[in-house]
mmCIF file as Biopython writes it, N, C-alpha, C and O atoms, coordinates in Angstrom:
data_model
#
loop_
_atom_site.group_PDB
_atom_site.id
_atom_site.type_symbol
_atom_site.label_atom_id
_atom_site.label_alt_id
_atom_site.label_comp_id
_atom_site.label_asym_id
_atom_site.label_entity_id
_atom_site.label_seq_id
_atom_site.pdbx_PDB_ins_code
_atom_site.Cartn_x
_atom_site.Cartn_y
_atom_site.Cartn_z
_atom_site.occupancy
_atom_site.B_iso_or_equiv
_atom_site.auth_seq_id
_atom_site.auth_asym_id
_atom_site.pdbx_PDB_model_num
ATOM 1   N N  . MET A ? 1  ? -66.350 -74.579 -113.798 1.0 0.0 1  A 1 
ATOM 2   C CA . MET A ? 1  ? -64.977 -74.258 -112.391 1.0 0.0 1  A 1 
ATOM 3   C C  . MET A ? 1  ? -64.034 -72.521 -113.944 1.0 0.0 1  A 1 
ATOM 4   O O  . MET A ? 1  ? -63.325 -72.841 -114.898 1.0 0.0 1  A 1 
ATOM 5   N N  . LYS A ? 2  ? -64.276 -71.562 -113.728 1.0 0.0 2  A 1 
ATOM 6   C CA . LYS A ? 2  ? -63.829 -70.579 -114.663 1.0 0.0 2  A 1 
ATOM 7   C C  . LYS A ? 2  ? -61.739 -70.754 -113.965 1.0 0.0 2  A 1 
ATOM 8   O O  . LYS A ? 2  ? -60.789 -71.282 -114.542 1.0 0.0 2  A 1 
ATOM 9   N N  . SER A ? 3  ? -61.795 -70.046 -112.577 1.0 0.0 3  A 1 
ATOM 10  C CA . SER A ? 3  ? -60.908 -70.195 -111.722 1.0 0.0 3  A 1 
ATOM 11  C C  . SER A ? 3  ? -60.365 -71.673 -111.185 1.0 0.0 3  A 1 
ATOM 12  O O  . SER A ? 3  ? -61.025 -72.702 -111.328 1.0 0.0 3  A 1 
ATOM 13  N N  . LYS A ? 4  ? -59.229 -71.625 -110.628 1.0 0.0 4  A 1 
ATOM 14  C CA . LYS A ? 4  ? -58.935 -72.970 -110.102 1.0 0.0 4  A 1 
ATOM 15  C C  . LYS A ? 4  ? -59.351 -72.069 -108.177 1.0 0.0 4  A 1 
ATOM 16  O O  . LYS A ? 4  ? -59.212 -70.950 -107.683 1.0 0.0 4  A 1 
ATOM 17  N N  . ALA A ? 5  ? -59.888 -73.443 -107.723 1.0 0.0 5  A 1 
ATOM 18  C CA . ALA A ? 5  ? -60.009 -72.911 -106.744 1.0 0.0 5  A 1 
ATOM 19  C C  . ALA A ? 5  ? -58.599 -73.324 -105.278 1.0 0.0 5  A 1 
ATOM 20  O O  . ALA A ? 5  ? -58.256 -74.466 -104.972 1.0 0.0 5  A 1 
ATOM 21  N N  . LYS A ? 6  ? -58.222 -72.425 -104.839 1.0 0.0 6  A 1 
ATOM 22  C CA . LYS A ? 6  ? -57.427 -73.140 -104.287 1.0 0.0 6  A 1 
ATOM 23  C C  . LYS A ? 6  ? -57.136 -74.045 -102.831 1.0 0.0 6  A 1 
ATOM 24  O O  . LYS A ? 6  ? -56.104 -74.653 -102.550 1.0 0.0 6  A 1 
ATOM 25  N N  . THR A ? 7  ? -58.710 -73.892 -101.802 1.0 0.0 7  A 1 
ATOM 26  C CA . THR A ? 7  ? -59.171 -75.098 -101.101 1.0 0.0 7  A 1 
ATOM 27  C C  . THR A ? 7  ? -60.847 -75.441 -101.248 1.0 0.0 7  A 1 
ATOM 28  O O  . THR A ? 7  ? -61.717 -74.961 -101.975 1.0 0.0 7  A 1 
ATOM 29  N N  . MET A ? 8  ? -60.862 -76.357 -100.347 1.0 0.0 8  A 1 
ATOM 30  C CA . MET A ? 8  ? -62.647 -76.960 -100.522 1.0 0.0 8  A 1 
ATOM 31  C C  . MET A ? 8  ? -63.144 -75.788 -100.911 1.0 0.0 8  A 1 
ATOM 32  O O  . MET A ? 8  ? -63.670 -75.487 -101.983 1.0 0.0 8  A 1 
ATOM 33  N N  . ASP A ? 9  ? -62.940 -75.157 -99.970  1.0 0.0 9  A 1 
ATOM 34  C CA . ASP A ? 9  ? -63.604 -73.905 -98.760  1.0 0.0 9  A 1 
ATOM 35  C C  . ASP A ? 9  ? -64.205 -72.998 -100.469 1.0 0.0 9  A 1 
ATOM 36  O O  . ASP A ? 9  ? -65.354 -73.387 -100.681 1.0 0.0 9  A 1 
ATOM 37  N N  . GLU A ? 10 ? -63.856 -72.244 -101.319 1.0 0.0 10 A 1 
ATOM 38  C CA . GLU A ? 10 ? -64.041 -72.449 -102.844 1.0 0.0 10 A 1 
ATOM 39  C C  . GLU A ? 10 ? -64.335 -72.394 -103.788 1.0 0.0 10 A 1 
ATOM 40  O O  . GLU A ? 10 ? -64.282 -71.533 -104.666 1.0 0.0 10 A 1 
ATOM 41  N N  . LEU A ? 11 ? -64.891 -73.880 -103.668 1.0 0.0 11 A 1 
ATOM 42  C CA . LEU A ? 11 ? -65.387 -74.909 -104.589 1.0 0.0 11 A 1 
ATOM 43  C C  . LEU A ? 11 ? -66.757 -74.898 -104.243 1.0 0.0 11 A 1 
ATOM 44  O O  . LEU A ? 11 ? -67.340 -74.986 -103.163 1.0 0.0 11 A 1 
ATOM 45  N N  . PRO A ? 12 ? -67.311 -74.711 -105.962 1.0 0.0 12 A 1 
ATOM 46  C CA . PRO A ? 12 ? -68.845 -74.435 -106.197 1.0 0.0 12 A 1 
ATOM 47  C C  . PRO A ? 12 ? -69.407 -75.295 -105.029 1.0 0.0 12 A 1 
ATOM 48  O O  . PRO A ? 12 ? -68.758 -76.031 -104.287 1.0 0.0 12 A 1 
ATOM 49  N N  . LEU A ? 13 ? -70.527 -75.094 -105.017 1.0 0.0 13 A 1 
ATOM 50  C CA . LEU A ? 13 ? -71.931 -76.885 -104.646 1.0 0.0 13 A 1 
ATOM 51  C C  . LEU A ? 13 ? -71.576 -77.728 -105.276 1.0 0.0 13 A 1 
ATOM 52  O O  . LEU A ? 13 ? -71.097 -78.787 -104.872 1.0 0.0 13 A 1 
ATOM 53  N N  . ILE A ? 14 ? -71.814 -77.285 -106.735 1.0 0.0 14 A 1 
ATOM 54  C CA . ILE A ? 14 ? -72.393 -78.299 -108.078 1.0 0.0 14 A 1 
ATOM 55  C C  . ILE A ? 14 ? -70.949 -78.384 -109.119 1.0 0.0 14 A 1 
ATOM 56  O O  . ILE A ? 14 ? -70.712 -77.694 -110.111 1.0 0.0 14 A 1 
ATOM 57  N N  . LEU A ? 15 ? -70.304 -79.224 -108.648 1.0 0.0 15 A 1 
ATOM 58  C CA . LEU A ? 15 ? -69.394 -79.758 -110.044 1.0 0.0 15 A 1 
ATOM 59  C C  . LEU A ? 15 ? -69.534 -80.607 -111.366 1.0 0.0 15 A 1 
ATOM 60  O O  . LEU A ? 15 ? -70.171 -81.659 -111.407 1.0 0.0 15 A 1 
ATOM 61  N N  . THR A ? 16 ? -68.634 -79.844 -112.839 1.0 0.0 16 A 1 
ATOM 62  C CA . THR A ? 16 ? -68.738 -80.870 -113.599 1.0 0.0 16 A 1 
ATOM 63  C C  . THR A ? 16 ? -67.755 -81.955 -112.983 1.0 0.0 16 A 1 
ATOM 64  O O  . THR A ? 16 ? -66.889 -81.880 -112.112 1.0 0.0 16 A 1 
ATOM 65  N N  . VAL A ? 17 ? -68.384 -83.338 -114.037 1.0 0.0 17 A 1 
ATOM 66  C CA . VAL A ? 17 ? -67.530 -84.637 -114.031 1.0 0.0 17 A 1 
ATOM 67  C C  . VAL A ? 17 ? -65.781 -83.660 -114.497 1.0 0.0 17 A 1 
ATOM 68  O O  . VAL A ? 17 ? -64.835 -83.846 -113.731 1.0 0.0 17 A 1 
ATOM 69  N N  . GLU A ? 18 ? -65.630 -82.948 -115.433 1.0 0.0 18 A 1 
ATOM 70  C CA . GLU A ? 18 ? -64.083 -81.854 -115.750 1.0 0.0 18 A 1 
ATOM 71  C C  . GLU A ? 18 ? -63.663 -80.689 -114.743 1.0 0.0 18 A 1 
ATOM 72  O O  . GLU A ? 18 ? -62.812 -79.898 -115.148 1.0 0.0 18 A 1 
ATOM 73  N N  . ASP A ? 19 ? -64.241 -80.504 -113.348 1.0 0.0 19 A 1 
ATOM 74  C CA . ASP A ? 19 ? -64.228 -79.889 -112.299 1.0 0.0 19 A 1 
ATOM 75  C C  . ASP A ? 19 ? -63.321 -81.046 -111.573 1.0 0.0 19 A 1 
ATOM 76  O O  . ASP A ? 19 ? -62.134 -80.899 -111.284 1.0 0.0 19 A 1 
ATOM 77  N N  . VAL A ? 20 ? -64.069 -82.175 -111.341 1.0 0.0 20 A 1 
ATOM 78  C CA . VAL A ? 20 ? -63.441 -83.438 -110.479 1.0 0.0 20 A 1 
ATOM 79  C C  . VAL A ? 20 ? -62.266 -83.829 -110.823 1.0 0.0 20 A 1 
ATOM 80  O O  . VAL A ? 20 ? -61.310 -83.875 -110.048 1.0 0.0 20 A 1 
ATOM 81  N N  . GLN A ? 21 ? -62.235 -84.216 -112.291 1.0 0.0 21 A 1 
ATOM 82  C CA . GLN A ? 21 ? -61.000 -84.496 -113.227 1.0 0.0 21 A 1 
ATOM 83  C C  . GLN A ? 21 ? -59.607 -83.645 -112.610 1.0 0.0 21 A 1 
ATOM 84  O O  . GLN A ? 21 ? -58.672 -84.026 -111.905 1.0 0.0 21 A 1 
ATOM 85  N N  . ASP A ? 22 ? -59.918 -82.407 -113.185 1.0 0.0 22 A 1 
ATOM 86  C CA . ASP A ? 22 ? -59.149 -81.533 -111.713 1.0 0.0 22 A 1 
ATOM 87  C C  . ASP A ? 22 ? -58.733 -81.688 -111.416 1.0 0.0 22 A 1 
ATOM 88  O O  . ASP A ? 22 ? -57.533 -81.773 -111.676 1.0 0.0 22 A 1 
ATOM 89  N N  . ILE A ? 23 ? -59.644 -82.011 -110.017 1.0 0.0 23 A 1 
ATOM 90  C CA . ILE A ? 23 ? -59.274 -81.492 -108.469 1.0 0.0 23 A 1 
ATOM 91  C C  . ILE A ? 23 ? -58.899 -83.139 -108.553 1.0 0.0 23 A 1 
ATOM 92  O O  . ILE A ? 23 ? -57.696 -83.321 -108.744 1.0 0.0 23 A 1 
ATOM 93  N N  . LEU A ? 24 ? -59.501 -84.059 -108.472 1.0 0.0 24 A 1 
ATOM 94  C CA . LEU A ? 24 ? -58.422 -85.285 -108.169 1.0 0.0 24 A 1 
ATOM 95  C C  . LEU A ? 24 ? -57.435 -85.660 -109.122 1.0 0.0 24 A 1 
ATOM 96  O O  . LEU A ? 24 ? -56.575 -86.435 -108.704 1.0 0.0 24 A 1 
ATOM 97  N N  . ARG A ? 25 ? -57.353 -85.250 -110.432 1.0 0.0 25 A 1 
ATOM 98  C CA . ARG A ? 25 ? -56.057 -85.202 -111.271 1.0 0.0 25 A 1 
ATOM 99  C C  . ARG A ? 25 ? -55.823 -86.608 -111.900 1.0 0.0 25 A 1 
ATOM 100 O O  . ARG A ? 25 ? -54.768 -87.240 -111.949 1.0 0.0 25 A 1 
ATOM 101 N N  . ILE A ? 26 ? -57.391 -87.043 -112.497 1.0 0.0 26 A 1 
ATOM 102 C CA . ILE A ? 26 ? -58.164 -88.520 -113.147 1.0 0.0 26 A 1 
ATOM 103 C C  . ILE A ? 26 ? -58.479 -87.876 -114.584 1.0 0.0 26 A 1 
ATOM 104 O O  . ILE A ? 26 ? -58.423 -86.696 -114.932 1.0 0.0 26 A 1 
ATOM 105 N N  . GLY A ? 27 ? -58.834 -89.047 -115.321 1.0 0.0 27 A 1 
ATOM 106 C CA . GLY A ? 27 ? -58.984 -88.989 -116.212 1.0 0.0 27 A 1 
ATOM 107 C C  . GLY A ? 27 ? -60.296 -88.520 -116.438 1.0 0.0 27 A 1 
ATOM 108 O O  . GLY A ? 27 ? -60.795 -87.955 -115.464 1.0 0.0 27 A 1 
ATOM 109 N N  . ARG A ? 28 ? -61.079 -88.606 -117.582 1.0 0.0 28 A 1 
ATOM 110 C CA . ARG A ? 28 ? -62.526 -88.861 -117.887 1.0 0.0 28 A 1 
ATOM 111 C C  . ARG A ? 28 ? -62.764 -89.665 -117.958 1.0 0.0 28 A 1 
ATOM 112 O O  . ARG A ? 28 ? -63.954 -89.687 -118.271 1.0 0.0 28 A 1 
ATOM 113 N N  . ASN A ? 29 ? -62.182 -91.059 -117.822 1.0 0.0 29 A 1 
ATOM 114 C CA . ASN A ? 29 ? -62.858 -91.965 -118.039 1.0 0.0 29 A 1 
ATOM 115 C C  . ASN A ? 29 ? -63.343 -93.470 -116.235 1.0 0.0 29 A 1 
ATOM 116 O O  . ASN A ? 29 ? -63.971 -94.454 -115.844 1.0 0.0 29 A 1 
ATOM 117 N N  . THR A ? 30 ? -61.993 -91.980 -115.825 1.0 0.0 30 A 1 
ATOM 118 C CA . THR A ? 30 ? -62.076 -93.073 -114.140 1.0 0.0 30 A 1 
ATOM 119 C C  . THR A ? 30 ? -63.515 -92.410 -113.859 1.0 0.0 30 A 1 
ATOM 120 O O  . THR A ? 30 ? -64.570 -92.991 -113.606 1.0 0.0 30 A 1 
ATOM 121 N N  . ALA A ? 31 ? -63.220 -90.797 -113.994 1.0 0.0 31 A 1 
ATOM 122 C CA . ALA A ? 31 ? -64.581 -89.989 -113.346 1.0 0.0 31 A 1 
ATOM 123 C C  . ALA A ? 31 ? -65.913 -90.327 -113.248 1.0 0.0 31 A 1 
ATOM 124 O O  . ALA A ? 31 ? -66.632 -90.454 -112.256 1.0 0.0 31 A 1 
ATOM 125 N N  . TYR A ? 32 ? -66.197 -90.488 -114.758 1.0 0.0 32 A 1 
ATOM 126 C CA . TYR A ? 32 ? -67.322 -91.355 -115.177 1.0 0.0 32 A 1 
ATOM 127 C C  . TYR A ? 32 ? -66.925 -92.898 -114.460 1.0 0.0 32 A 1 
ATOM 128 O O  . TYR A ? 32 ? -68.092 -93.233 -114.256 1.0 0.0 32 A 1 
ATOM 129 N N  . ASP A ? 33 ? -66.077 -94.120 -113.913 1.0 0.0 33 A 1 
ATOM 130 C CA . ASP A ? 33 ? -66.243 -94.970 -113.911 1.0 0.0 33 A 1 
ATOM 131 C C  . ASP A ? 33 ? -67.097 -94.926 -112.114 1.0 0.0 33 A 1 
ATOM 132 O O  . ASP A ? 33 ? -68.030 -95.491 -111.542 1.0 0.0 33 A 1 
ATOM 133 N N  . LEU A ? 34 ? -65.805 -93.627 -111.741 1.0 0.0 34 A 1 
ATOM 134 C CA . LEU A ? 34 ? -66.250 -93.155 -110.038 1.0 0.0 34 A 1 
ATOM 135 C C  . LEU A ? 34 ? -68.283 -93.301 -110.066 1.0 0.0 34 A 1 
ATOM 136 O O  . LEU A ? 34 ? -69.087 -94.048 -109.508 1.0 0.0 34 A 1 
ATOM 137 N N  . VAL A ? 35 ? -68.353 -92.570 -110.676 1.0 0.0 35 A 1 
ATOM 138 C CA . VAL A ? 35 ? -70.416 -91.910 -110.501 1.0 0.0 35 A 1 
ATOM 139 C C  . VAL A ? 35 ? -70.906 -93.245 -110.932 1.0 0.0 35 A 1 
ATOM 140 O O  . VAL A ? 35 ? -71.772 -93.839 -110.289 1.0 0.0 35 A 1 
ATOM 141 N N  . ARG A ? 36 ? -70.167 -93.898 -112.402 1.0 0.0 36 A 1 
ATOM 142 C CA . ARG A ? 36 ? -70.911 -95.168 -112.288 1.0 0.0 36 A 1 
ATOM 143 C C  . ARG A ? 36 ? -70.715 -96.126 -111.434 1.0 0.0 36 A 1 
ATOM 144 O O  . ARG A ? 36 ? -71.346 -97.179 -111.330 1.0 0.0 36 A 1 
ATOM 145 N N  . SER A ? 37 ? -69.946 -95.799 -110.899 1.0 0.0 37 A 1 
ATOM 146 C CA . SER A ? 37 ? -69.872 -97.677 -109.753 1.0 0.0 37 A 1 
ATOM 147 C C  . SER A ? 37 ? -70.174 -97.096 -107.853 1.0 0.0 37 A 1 
ATOM 148 O O  . SER A ? 37 ? -70.009 -97.742 -106.818 1.0 0.0 37 A 1 
ATOM 149 N N  . GLY A ? 38 ? -70.638 -95.714 -108.046 1.0 0.0 38 A 1 
ATOM 150 C CA . GLY A ? 38 ? -71.801 -95.092 -107.229 1.0 0.0 38 A 1 
ATOM 151 C C  . GLY A ? 38 ? -71.078 -94.839 -105.791 1.0 0.0 38 A 1 
ATOM 152 O O  . GLY A ? 38 ? -71.602 -94.682 -104.689 1.0 0.0 38 A 1 
ATOM 153 N N  . GLN A ? 39 ? -68.955 -94.860 -106.367 1.0 0.0 39 A 1 
ATOM 154 C CA . GLN A ? 39 ? -68.372 -94.220 -105.197 1.0 0.0 39 A 1 
ATOM 155 C C  . GLN A ? 39 ? -68.461 -93.192 -105.308 1.0 0.0 39 A 1 
ATOM 156 O O  . GLN A ? 39 ? -67.345 -92.985 -104.831 1.0 0.0 39 A 1 
ATOM 157 N N  . LEU A ? 40 ? -68.881 -92.026 -105.573 1.0 0.0 40 A 1 
ATOM 158 C CA . LEU A ? 40 ? -68.949 -90.868 -105.703 1.0 0.0 40 A 1 
ATOM 159 C C  . LEU A ? 40 ? -70.524 -90.722 -106.330 1.0 0.0 40 A 1 
ATOM 160 O O  . LEU A ? 40 ? -70.912 -91.385 -107.292 1.0 0.0 40 A 1 
ATOM 161 N N  . SER A ? 41 ? -71.227 -89.883 -105.717 1.0 0.0 41 A 1 
ATOM 162 C CA . SER A ? 41 ? -72.634 -89.908 -105.790 1.0 0.0 41 A 1 
ATOM 163 C C  . SER A ? 41 ? -72.722 -88.407 -106.663 1.0 0.0 41 A 1 
ATOM 164 O O  . SER A ? 41 ? -72.047 -87.378 -106.633 1.0 0.0 41 A 1 
ATOM 165 N N  . SER A ? 42 ? -73.764 -88.797 -107.345 1.0 0.0 42 A 1 
ATOM 166 C CA . SER A ? 42 ? -73.951 -88.229 -108.395 1.0 0.0 42 A 1 
ATOM 167 C C  . SER A ? 42 ? -75.885 -87.269 -108.676 1.0 0.0 42 A 1 
ATOM 168 O O  . SER A ? 42 ? -76.994 -87.785 -108.540 1.0 0.0 42 A 1 
ATOM 169 N N  . ILE A ? 43 ? -75.672 -86.386 -108.920 1.0 0.0 43 A 1 
ATOM 170 C CA . ILE A ? 43 ? -77.028 -85.896 -109.502 1.0 0.0 43 A 1 
ATOM 171 C C  . ILE A ? 43 ? -77.020 -85.836 -111.239 1.0 0.0 43 A 1 
ATOM 172 O O  . ILE A ? 43 ? -76.091 -85.320 -111.861 1.0 0.0 43 A 1 
ATOM 173 N N  . ARG A ? 44 ? -78.464 -86.582 -112.025 1.0 0.0 44 A 1 
ATOM 174 C CA . ARG A ? 44 ? -78.561 -85.917 -112.697 1.0 0.0 44 A 1 
ATOM 175 C C  . ARG A ? 44 ? -79.524 -84.315 -113.742 1.0 0.0 44 A 1 
ATOM 176 O O  . ARG A ? 44 ? -80.739 -84.249 -113.556 1.0 0.0 44 A 1 
ATOM 177 N N  . ILE A ? 45 ? -79.164 -83.713 -114.276 1.0 0.0 45 A 1 
ATOM 178 C CA . ILE A ? 45 ? -79.742 -82.125 -114.909 1.0 0.0 45 A 1 
ATOM 179 C C  . ILE A ? 45 ? -80.131 -82.913 -115.909 1.0 0.0 45 A 1 
ATOM 180 O O  . ILE A ? 45 ? -79.301 -82.830 -116.814 1.0 0.0 45 A 1 
ATOM 181 N N  . GLY A ? 46 ? -81.165 -83.772 -116.223 1.0 0.0 46 A 1 
ATOM 182 C CA . GLY A ? 46 ? -80.923 -83.749 -118.517 1.0 0.0 46 A 1 
ATOM 183 C C  . GLY A ? 46 ? -80.059 -85.087 -118.121 1.0 0.0 46 A 1 
ATOM 184 O O  . GLY A ? 46 ? -80.080 -86.009 -117.305 1.0 0.0 46 A 1 
ATOM 185 N N  . ARG A ? 47 ? -79.381 -84.658 -119.089 1.0 0.0 47 A 1 
ATOM 186 C CA . ARG A ? 47 ? -78.145 -85.756 -119.678 1.0 0.0 47 A 1 
ATOM 187 C C  . ARG A ? 47 ? -77.197 -85.164 -119.173 1.0 0.0 47 A 1 
ATOM 188 O O  . ARG A ? 47 ? -76.287 -85.237 -119.999 1.0 0.0 47 A 1 
ATOM 189 N N  . GLN A ? 48 ? -76.674 -84.305 -117.807 1.0 0.0 48 A 1 
ATOM 190 C CA . GLN A ? 48 ? -75.800 -83.544 -117.424 1.0 0.0 48 A 1 
ATOM 191 C C  . GLN A ? 48 ? -75.577 -84.652 -116.253 1.0 0.0 48 A 1 
ATOM 192 O O  . GLN A ? 48 ? -76.330 -85.240 -115.476 1.0 0.0 48 A 1 
ATOM 193 N N  . VAL A ? 49 ? -74.545 -84.652 -116.437 1.0 0.0 49 A 1 
ATOM 194 C CA . VAL A ? 49 ? -74.070 -85.652 -114.502 1.0 0.0 49 A 1 
ATOM 195 C C  . VAL A ? 49 ? -73.284 -84.256 -113.813 1.0 0.0 49 A 1 
ATOM 196 O O  . VAL A ? 49 ? -72.304 -83.654 -114.251 1.0 0.0 49 A 1 
ATOM 197 N N  . ARG A ? 50 ? -74.418 -83.881 -112.086 1.0 0.0 50 A 1 
ATOM 198 C CA . ARG A ? 50 ? -73.304 -83.073 -111.710 1.0 0.0 50 A 1 
ATOM 199 C C  . ARG A ? 50 ? -72.884 -83.578 -110.146 1.0 0.0 50 A 1 
ATOM 200 O O  . ARG A ? 50 ? -73.509 -84.250 -109.326 1.0 0.0 50 A 1 
ATOM 201 N N  . ILE A ? 51 ? -71.793 -83.066 -110.113 1.0 0.0 51 A 1 
ATOM 202 C CA . ILE A ? 51 ? -71.370 -83.899 -108.156 1.0 0.0 51 A 1 
ATOM 203 C C  . ILE A ? 51 ? -71.457 -82.578 -107.074 1.0 0.0 51 A 1 
ATOM 204 O O  . ILE A ? 51 ? -70.648 -81.650 -107.060 1.0 0.0 51 A 1 
ATOM 205 N N  . THR A ? 52 ? -72.005 -82.645 -106.656 1.0 0.0 52 A 1 
ATOM 206 C CA . THR A ? 52 ? -71.352 -82.178 -105.551 1.0 0.0 52 A 1 
ATOM 207 C C  . THR A ? 52 ? -71.010 -81.655 -104.877 1.0 0.0 52 A 1 
ATOM 208 O O  . THR A ? 52 ? -71.281 -82.581 -104.113 1.0 0.0 52 A 1 
ATOM 209 N N  . LYS A ? 53 ? -70.329 -80.488 -103.848 1.0 0.0 53 A 1 
ATOM 210 C CA . LYS A ? 53 ? -69.596 -80.745 -103.253 1.0 0.0 53 A 1 
ATOM 211 C C  . LYS A ? 53 ? -69.002 -81.705 -102.141 1.0 0.0 53 A 1 
ATOM 212 O O  . LYS A ? 53 ? -67.900 -82.127 -101.789 1.0 0.0 53 A 1 
ATOM 213 N N  . GLU A ? 54 ? -69.748 -81.768 -101.939 1.0 0.0 54 A 1 
ATOM 214 C CA . GLU A ? 54 ? -70.827 -82.380 -100.186 1.0 0.0 54 A 1 
ATOM 215 C C  . GLU A ? 54 ? -69.905 -84.000 -100.579 1.0 0.0 54 A 1 
ATOM 216 O O  . GLU A ? 54 ? -68.805 -84.408 -100.208 1.0 0.0 54 A 1 
ATOM 217 N N  . ALA A ? 55 ? -71.139 -84.697 -101.631 1.0 0.0 55 A 1 
ATOM 218 C CA . ALA A ? 55 ? -70.049 -86.022 -102.060 1.0 0.0 55 A 1 
ATOM 219 C C  . ALA A ? 55 ? -68.895 -85.863 -102.554 1.0 0.0 55 A 1 
ATOM 220 O O  . ALA A ? 55 ? -68.428 -86.942 -102.190 1.0 0.0 55 A 1 
ATOM 221 N N  . LEU A ? 56 ? -67.932 -85.289 -103.183 1.0 0.0 56 A 1 
ATOM 222 C CA . LEU A ? 56 ? -66.542 -85.535 -103.191 1.0 0.0 56 A 1 
ATOM 223 C C  . LEU A ? 56 ? -65.751 -85.481 -102.251 1.0 0.0 56 A 1 
ATOM 224 O O  . LEU A ? 56 ? -64.657 -86.037 -102.358 1.0 0.0 56 A 1 
ATOM 225 N N  . VAL A ? 57 ? -66.283 -84.465 -100.530 1.0 0.0 57 A 1 
ATOM 226 C CA . VAL A ? 57 ? -65.773 -84.846 -99.917  1.0 0.0 57 A 1 
ATOM 227 C C  . VAL A ? 57 ? -65.878 -85.910 -98.982  1.0 0.0 57 A 1 
ATOM 228 O O  . VAL A ? 57 ? -65.206 -85.983 -97.953  1.0 0.0 57 A 1 
ATOM 229 N N  . ARG A ? 58 ? -66.792 -86.794 -99.377  1.0 0.0 58 A 1 
ATOM 230 C CA . ARG A ? 58 ? -67.998 -87.914 -98.460  1.0 0.0 58 A 1 
ATOM 231 C C  . ARG A ? 58 ? -66.429 -89.089 -98.968  1.0 0.0 58 A 1 
ATOM 232 O O  . ARG A ? 58 ? -66.034 -90.054 -98.314  1.0 0.0 58 A 1 
ATOM 233 N N  . TYR A ? 59 ? -65.849 -88.574 -100.264 1.0 0.0 59 A 1 
ATOM 234 C CA . TYR A ? 59 ? -65.245 -89.826 -101.365 1.0 0.0 59 A 1 
ATOM 235 C C  . TYR A ? 59 ? -63.892 -89.451 -100.590 1.0 0.0 59 A 1 
ATOM 236 O O  . TYR A ? 59 ? -63.422 -90.487 -100.118 1.0 0.0 59 A 1 
ATOM 237 N N  . LEU A ? 60 ? -63.363 -88.702 -100.392 1.0 0.0 60 A 1 
ATOM 238 C CA . LEU A ? 60 ? -62.363 -87.794 -100.309 1.0 0.0 60 A 1 
ATOM 239 C C  . LEU A ? 60 ? -61.629 -88.620 -98.965  1.0 0.0 60 A 1 
ATOM 240 O O  . LEU A ? 60 ? -60.603 -89.285 -98.821  1.0 0.0 60 A 1 
ATOM 241 N N  . SER A ? 61 ? -63.115 -88.045 -97.800  1.0 0.0 61 A 1 
ATOM 242 C CA . SER A ? 61 ? -62.688 -89.193 -96.678  1.0 0.0 61 A 1 
ATOM 243 C C  . SER A ? 61 ? -62.343 -90.022 -96.560  1.0 0.0 61 A 1 
ATOM 244 O O  . SER A ? 61 ? -61.354 -90.351 -95.906  1.0 0.0 61 A 1 
ATOM 245 N N  . ALA A ? 62 ? -63.500 -91.043 -97.540  1.0 0.0 62 A 1 
ATOM 246 C CA . ALA A ? 62 ? -63.490 -92.793 -97.454  1.0 0.0 62 A 1 
ATOM 247 C C  . ALA A ? 62 ? -62.243 -93.255 -97.992  1.0 0.0 62 A 1 
ATOM 248 O O  . ALA A ? 62 ? -62.167 -94.482 -98.054  1.0 0.0 62 A 1 
ATOM 249 N N  . GLN A ? 63 ? -61.531 -92.801 -98.282  1.0 0.0 63 A 1 
ATOM 250 C CA . GLN A ? 63 ? -59.954 -93.068 -99.545  1.0 0.0 63 A 1 
ATOM 251 C C  . GLN A ? 63 ? -59.112 -93.009 -98.417  1.0 0.0 63 A 1 
ATOM 252 O O  . GLN A ? 63 ? -57.893 -93.122 -98.550  1.0 0.0 63 A 1 
#
């Protein structure tokens, strides 16, 4: 995500783990822990992990 989105509507549909780190203001290990534990749904594209905006919204709603 090159420019910082100010609202959820401005976020791209697919986010990187780094994007999620910036949005949630958490560290890299914590972000990957959320993915590994299943608290934050993700998809794999090759070796890359991606999180949909919908999955992030669901995670935030559950908190």
